[in-house]
C-alpha positions as CSV (number, residue, x, y, z in Angstrom):
1,M,-18.1,93.1,-58.7
2,K,-15.6,95.5,-57.2
3,A,-18.2,96.6,-54.6
4,F,-19.0,93.0,-53.8
5,C,-15.3,92.3,-53.1
6,I,-14.9,95.3,-50.9
7,G,-18.0,94.4,-48.9
8,L,-16.8,90.8,-48.5
9,T,-13.4,92.0,-47.4
10,A,-14.9,94.3,-44.8
11,M,-17.1,91.5,-43.4
12,M,-14.1,89.2,-43.1
13,M,-12.1,91.8,-41.3
14,G,-15.0,92.4,-38.9
15,L,-15.2,88.7,-38.1
16,A,-11.5,88.5,-37.6
17,Q,-11.5,91.4,-35.2
18,E,-14.4,89.8,-33.3
19,G,-12.6,86.5,-33.1
20,M,-9.4,88.3,-31.8
21,A,-11.5,90.0,-29.2
22,Q,-13.0,86.8,-28.0
23,A,-9.6,85.1,-27.9
24,A,-8.2,87.9,-25.9
25,A,-11.1,87.7,-23.4
26,Q,-10.6,84.0,-23.0
27,T,-6.9,84.3,-22.4
28,A,-7.1,87.3,-20.1
29,P,-6.6,86.5,-16.4
30,A,-9.8,86.3,-14.4
31,A,-10.4,89.0,-11.9
32,P,-9.6,87.8,-8.3
33,V,-12.6,86.7,-6.3
34,V,-12.9,88.7,-3.2
35,V,-14.4,86.6,-0.3
36,E,-16.0,88.6,2.4
37,R,-15.1,87.9,6.0
38,G,-18.6,86.6,6.8
39,T,-18.6,84.2,3.9
40,S,-15.1,83.0,4.9
41,D,-16.2,82.3,8.4
42,Q,-19.3,80.4,7.1
43,I,-17.0,78.3,4.9
44,A,-14.7,77.5,7.8
45,T,-17.7,76.5,9.9
46,M,-19.1,74.3,7.2
47,E,-15.7,72.6,6.7
48,A,-15.4,71.9,10.4
49,K,-18.9,70.4,10.4
50,L,-18.1,68.2,7.4
51,A,-14.8,67.0,9.1
52,D,-16.8,65.8,12.2
53,W,-20.5,65.7,11.2
54,P,-21.8,63.9,14.3
55,Q,-19.4,66.1,16.5
56,L,-17.7,63.1,18.1
57,G,-14.9,65.4,19.2
58,R,-17.2,67.5,21.4
59,Y,-17.1,65.1,24.4
60,R,-14.2,62.8,23.6
61,A,-11.9,64.1,26.2
62,E,-14.6,64.5,28.9
63,N,-15.7,60.9,28.3
64,A,-12.1,59.6,28.7
65,A,-11.8,61.5,32.0
66,L,-15.2,60.4,33.4
67,G,-14.0,57.2,35.0
68,P,-16.0,54.1,36.0
69,A,-19.8,54.4,36.1
70,E,-21.2,55.3,39.5
71,S,-24.3,53.6,40.7
72,G,-27.3,55.3,39.2
73,R,-25.5,57.1,36.4
74,V,-27.9,58.6,33.9
75,V,-26.9,60.2,30.6
76,F,-29.1,63.0,29.4
77,Y,-28.8,62.8,25.6
78,G,-30.0,65.5,23.2
79,D,-29.7,68.8,21.5
80,S,-29.4,72.4,22.7
81,I,-32.3,72.0,25.2
82,T,-30.2,69.4,27.0
83,D,-26.8,71.1,26.3
84,G,-27.9,74.4,27.8
85,W,-29.3,72.9,31.0
86,G,-27.2,74.3,33.9
87,R,-24.6,75.6,31.4
88,R,-26.3,78.6,29.9
89,P,-26.9,81.5,32.2
90,N,-30.3,81.6,33.8
91,T,-31.0,77.9,33.3
92,G,-30.7,76.8,36.9
93,E,-28.6,73.9,38.1
94,F,-28.3,70.5,36.4
95,F,-29.3,68.0,39.1
96,P,-26.8,68.9,41.7
97,G,-25.4,65.9,43.7
98,K,-26.7,63.4,41.2
99,P,-24.5,61.2,39.0
100,Y,-26.1,62.5,35.9
101,V,-24.1,63.2,32.7
102,N,-25.0,65.9,30.2
103,R,-24.3,64.9,26.6
104,G,-26.4,67.4,24.7
105,I,-25.0,69.1,21.6
106,S,-26.7,72.3,20.4
107,G,-28.3,72.1,16.9
108,Q,-28.1,68.3,16.6
109,T,-30.6,66.2,14.7
110,T,-31.5,62.5,15.4
111,P,-29.3,61.1,12.6
112,Q,-26.3,62.8,14.2
113,M,-27.3,61.4,17.6
114,V,-27.5,57.9,16.3
115,V,-23.9,58.1,15.0
116,R,-22.5,59.2,18.4
117,F,-24.7,57.0,20.5
118,R,-22.1,54.5,21.2
119,Q,-19.4,57.0,22.2
120,D,-21.5,59.3,24.3
121,V,-24.0,56.9,25.8
122,I,-23.1,53.2,25.6
123,D,-19.4,53.5,26.4
124,L,-20.3,55.5,29.6
125,H,-22.2,52.5,31.0
126,P,-25.2,54.3,32.4
127,A,-28.1,52.7,34.2
128,A,-30.4,54.7,32.0
129,V,-30.5,57.3,29.2
130,V,-32.9,60.2,28.8
131,I,-33.3,61.0,25.1
132,L,-34.6,64.4,24.1
133,A,-34.5,65.1,20.4
134,G,-36.5,65.9,17.3
135,T,-37.1,69.6,17.2
136,N,-34.0,70.2,15.0
137,D,-35.3,67.5,12.6
138,V,-38.5,69.5,12.3
139,A,-36.4,72.6,11.7
140,G,-34.4,70.8,9.0
141,N,-31.0,71.6,10.6
142,T,-29.3,68.8,8.6
143,G,-31.6,68.8,5.6
144,P,-35.3,68.0,5.1
145,M,-36.6,65.1,7.1
146,T,-39.9,63.2,7.1
147,P,-41.5,62.2,10.4
148,E,-40.8,58.6,9.5
149,M,-37.1,59.3,9.3
150,T,-37.2,60.8,12.8
151,E,-39.2,57.9,14.1
152,D,-36.6,55.4,12.6
153,N,-33.8,57.2,14.4
154,F,-35.6,57.0,17.7
155,R,-36.1,53.3,17.1
156,S,-32.4,52.9,16.4
157,M,-31.4,54.6,19.6
158,V,-33.8,52.7,21.7
159,D,-32.6,49.4,20.2
160,L,-29.0,50.3,20.8
161,A,-29.7,51.1,24.4
162,K,-31.7,48.0,25.1
163,A,-29.1,45.8,23.4
164,N,-26.5,47.1,25.9
165,G,-28.6,46.8,29.0
166,I,-29.4,50.5,29.3
167,R,-32.9,51.5,30.4
168,V,-34.5,54.0,28.2
169,I,-36.5,57.2,28.9
170,V,-37.8,59.0,25.8
171,S,-38.8,62.6,26.3
172,S,-41.5,64.4,24.4
173,I,-40.3,67.1,22.1
174,T,-40.7,70.5,23.8
175,P,-43.2,72.9,22.3
176,A,-42.4,75.5,19.7
177,A,-44.8,77.7,17.8
178,D,-42.0,79.0,15.5
179,Y,-38.2,78.9,15.3
180,P,-36.4,82.2,15.8
181,G,-33.9,81.5,13.1
182,R,-36.2,79.8,10.7
183,K,-39.5,81.6,10.7
184,G,-42.6,80.2,9.0
185,L,-42.0,76.5,9.3
186,M,-45.1,76.1,11.5
187,P,-43.5,73.4,13.8
188,A,-46.3,73.2,16.4
189,P,-48.5,70.6,14.6
190,K,-45.5,68.6,13.5
191,I,-44.1,68.4,17.0
192,K,-47.5,67.3,18.4
193,A,-47.8,64.6,15.8
194,L,-44.3,63.3,16.6
195,N,-45.0,63.4,20.3
196,D,-48.2,61.3,19.8
197,W,-46.1,58.8,17.9
198,L,-43.4,58.7,20.6
199,K,-45.9,58.2,23.4
200,G,-47.5,55.3,21.5
201,Y,-44.2,53.8,20.7
202,C,-43.1,53.9,24.3
203,V,-46.2,52.1,25.4
204,T,-45.8,49.3,23.0
205,H,-42.0,48.9,23.5
206,S,-41.9,49.1,27.4
207,V,-40.0,52.4,27.3
208,T,-40.7,55.2,29.8
209,Y,-42.3,58.3,28.3
210,L,-41.3,61.6,29.8
211,D,-43.9,64.2,29.0
212,Y,-42.4,67.7,29.1
213,Y,-44.7,68.9,26.4
214,S,-48.0,68.9,28.4
215,A,-46.4,70.9,31.2
216,L,-44.9,73.5,28.9
217,V,-47.3,74.0,26.0
218,D,-49.6,77.0,25.6
219,G,-52.8,77.3,23.6
220,N,-50.9,77.9,20.4
221,G,-48.5,75.0,20.6
222,G,-45.7,77.1,21.8
223,M,-43.8,77.4,25.1
224,K,-45.9,79.0,27.9
225,E,-45.1,82.6,28.6
226,G,-42.1,83.1,30.9
227,T,-40.7,79.5,30.5
228,S,-38.2,80.2,27.6
229,F,-35.7,82.6,26.3
230,D,-37.0,82.6,22.7
231,G,-40.0,80.4,22.4
232,V,-37.8,77.3,22.0
233,H,-35.0,77.1,24.6
234,P,-36.2,76.8,28.3
235,N,-35.0,79.3,30.9
236,A,-34.7,78.7,34.6
237,T,-38.4,78.7,35.0
238,G,-38.8,76.1,32.2
239,Y,-36.1,73.8,33.6
240,A,-37.6,74.1,37.0
241,I,-40.7,72.5,35.6
242,M,-38.8,69.9,33.6
243,G,-36.4,68.8,36.4
244,P,-38.9,67.1,38.7
245,L,-40.6,65.4,35.8
246,A,-37.3,64.0,34.7
247,Q,-36.4,62.9,38.2
248,A,-39.7,61.1,38.6
249,A,-39.3,59.3,35.3
250,I,-35.8,58.2,36.3
251,D,-37.0,57.0,39.7
252,R,-39.8,55.1,38.1
253,T,-37.5,53.5,35.4
254,L,-34.7,52.5,37.7
255,S,-37.1,51.0,40.3
256,G,-38.8,49.0,37.6
257,K,-42.2,50.3,38.4
């Protein structure tokens, strides 16, 4: 009996000590979390994106300073492939002497472009808009997207333009065999499929189709050698191919032919 009491007392003391240790652990102040500089910068970038997801602030001041629409104003509306044209070194000039307005934003997807369409296209009162978009949808820049989601966003932009008396030119998505920052997505067949849909949609909805793709694609579904910086973004050679095609599409659209 005495041995049993001693054993029970020892067990209870052990449990008490374990409980005290757990309580101490719970009440002890947590170690400070050290945020690395890279992570801090990423958080700041994400917060800025959330604060202005469609990036309406990018062109707000420039739009206000633009003034009344000149005859023949055309808005080029898109992502980095539009944004970089004439702005990035070794991309040539962006239609010198023409009343054309560049409203591309690097990295943007079609849902973002739908949101800013009124501010950056309609309110500028252009005669026509050239829409080049979709590759960042395929890349998943703002999350996974189905082809149908991209198609719906093109429909929305075309409807908005037409409702406001703006003639529409829809560009093919430019080729890409892979994305430098997101390897392994195999975008080539997805881009071709979207382009096939865009071409058919333009035919059935009286919209001009601007075919950059056929002039730039190689045998693997990527950009032809020497026409891009990285297999995605055109260089001066690539834009020299695109420029005359765009101008021909604009001339055809504004003349009503």
